[in-house]
C-alpha positions as CSV (number, residue, x, y, z in Angstrom):
1,D,12.7,-21.5,-20.1
2,T,15.5,-21.3,-17.8
3,V,15.5,-21.4,-14.2
4,L,17.3,-19.3,-12.2
5,A,16.2,-19.3,-8.8
6,E,13.3,-21.2,-6.7
7,N,11.3,-20.1,-4.0
8,I,11.3,-16.0,-4.8
9,G,9.1,-14.0,-3.1
10,R,6.9,-11.6,-4.7
11,S,8.6,-8.7,-4.8
12,L,10.6,-8.3,-8.2
13,H,11.9,-4.6,-8.6
14,K,13.9,-3.2,-11.5
15,V,17.0,-2.0,-9.9
16,P,17.9,1.4,-10.2
17,D,20.5,2.9,-13.2
18,E,21.7,-0.9,-13.3
19,S,20.8,-4.0,-15.9
20,A,19.1,-6.0,-12.9
21,F,16.5,-6.4,-10.7
22,S,16.1,-7.4,-7.0
23,Y,14.0,-10.6,-6.0
24,V,13.7,-12.2,-2.7
25,L,15.1,-15.8,-1.9
26,K,13.2,-17.6,0.4
27,K,15.4,-20.4,0.5
28,N,16.4,-20.9,4.2
29,D,15.2,-19.6,7.2
30,V,16.9,-16.2,6.9
31,W,15.6,-15.0,3.6
32,E,17.9,-13.1,1.3
33,I,17.7,-9.4,-1.2
34,R,19.4,-10.7,-4.5
35,K,20.3,-8.6,-7.7
36,L,20.2,-10.9,-10.9
37,N,22.2,-8.9,-13.5
38,T,20.2,-9.2,-17.0
39,L,22.8,-9.2,-19.3
40,T,25.5,-12.0,-17.2
41,L,22.3,-13.8,-15.8
42,T,24.5,-13.6,-12.1
43,S,23.0,-13.1,-9.2
44,E,24.7,-11.5,-6.3
45,F,23.7,-10.8,-2.5
46,I,22.4,-7.5,-1.3
47,A,20.9,-8.2,2.1
48,N,19.0,-10.2,4.6
49,T,15.3,-9.5,4.5
50,L,13.9,-8.1,7.9
51,P,12.7,-11.5,9.3
52,N,10.1,-13.1,7.2
53,K,9.1,-9.7,5.5
54,E,9.8,-9.7,1.8
55,D,7.8,-6.5,0.3
56,I,11.0,-4.7,-0.3
57,T,11.1,-1.6,-3.0
58,W,13.4,0.9,-4.5
59,T,13.6,4.3,-4.8
60,P,14.6,6.2,-8.1
61,N,18.4,7.0,-6.5
62,G,18.5,3.8,-5.5
63,I,18.1,3.4,-1.8
64,L,16.3,0.2,-0.6
65,L,12.9,0.4,1.3
66,S,11.2,-2.6,3.4
67,S,8.9,-2.8,6.5
68,D,8.5,-5.1,9.8
69,G,4.5,-4.7,9.3
70,T,4.2,-1.4,11.1
71,K,7.7,0.4,10.4
72,L,9.5,1.5,7.4
73,Y,13.3,0.8,7.1
74,Q,16.0,1.7,4.5
75,W,19.2,-0.3,3.6
76,S,22.0,1.8,4.8
77,D,25.3,1.1,5.9
78,S,24.8,-2.7,5.7
79,K,21.7,-2.6,8.2
80,W,17.9,-2.0,8.2
81,Q,17.7,1.3,9.6
82,P,14.2,3.1,10.5
83,V,13.2,5.6,8.6
84,E,11.7,9.2,10.3
85,I,8.0,9.9,9.8
86,Q,7.5,13.4,11.3
87,D,3.4,12.7,10.4
88,D,1.3,10.3,12.8
89,V,1.1,7.2,10.9
90,S,0.1,4.8,13.8
91,F,-2.9,3.5,11.5
92,L,-0.3,1.8,9.7
93,K,-0.5,-1.4,10.6
94,G,0.0,-5.1,8.6
95,I,2.1,-3.4,6.1
96,T,1.7,-5.7,2.9
97,R,3.2,-4.0,0.1
98,L,5.1,-0.9,-1.5
99,A,6.3,1.1,-4.1
100,V,7.7,4.2,-5.3
101,N,6.7,6.4,-7.8
102,A,9.3,7.4,-10.5
103,D,9.6,10.8,-9.1
104,G,10.6,9.5,-5.9
105,N,8.1,11.6,-4.1
106,K,5.5,9.2,-3.2
107,L,5.3,6.2,-1.3
108,E,2.5,3.6,-1.6
109,V,1.6,1.4,1.3
110,V,-0.7,-0.9,1.2
111,V,-1.7,-2.3,5.1
112,S,-4.4,-4.9,6.2
113,E,-7.9,-4.4,7.0
């Protein structure tokens, strides 16, 4: 066994169209989303997480998504930008997990009771 990183979060996801997976490094006060190349076992920085939020997911076309607990965000132009949702989603409070299906047309959102 080889330790590649310590103090990682629970979101481990394959990066679309790459031989890599992403993970959240919770080593410092500002958490980082990193990408580990599975061929070279090298890690590179992608972005900082939203403050103290470790749940991320990828769409099949490579868009990185996260949530602050009530809103959905996408990583775009080197910053987290809110995702506009047309339906009333005011019931989405305490978002704890995110997942996108393989077709990229459905988003699973887990919320606290």
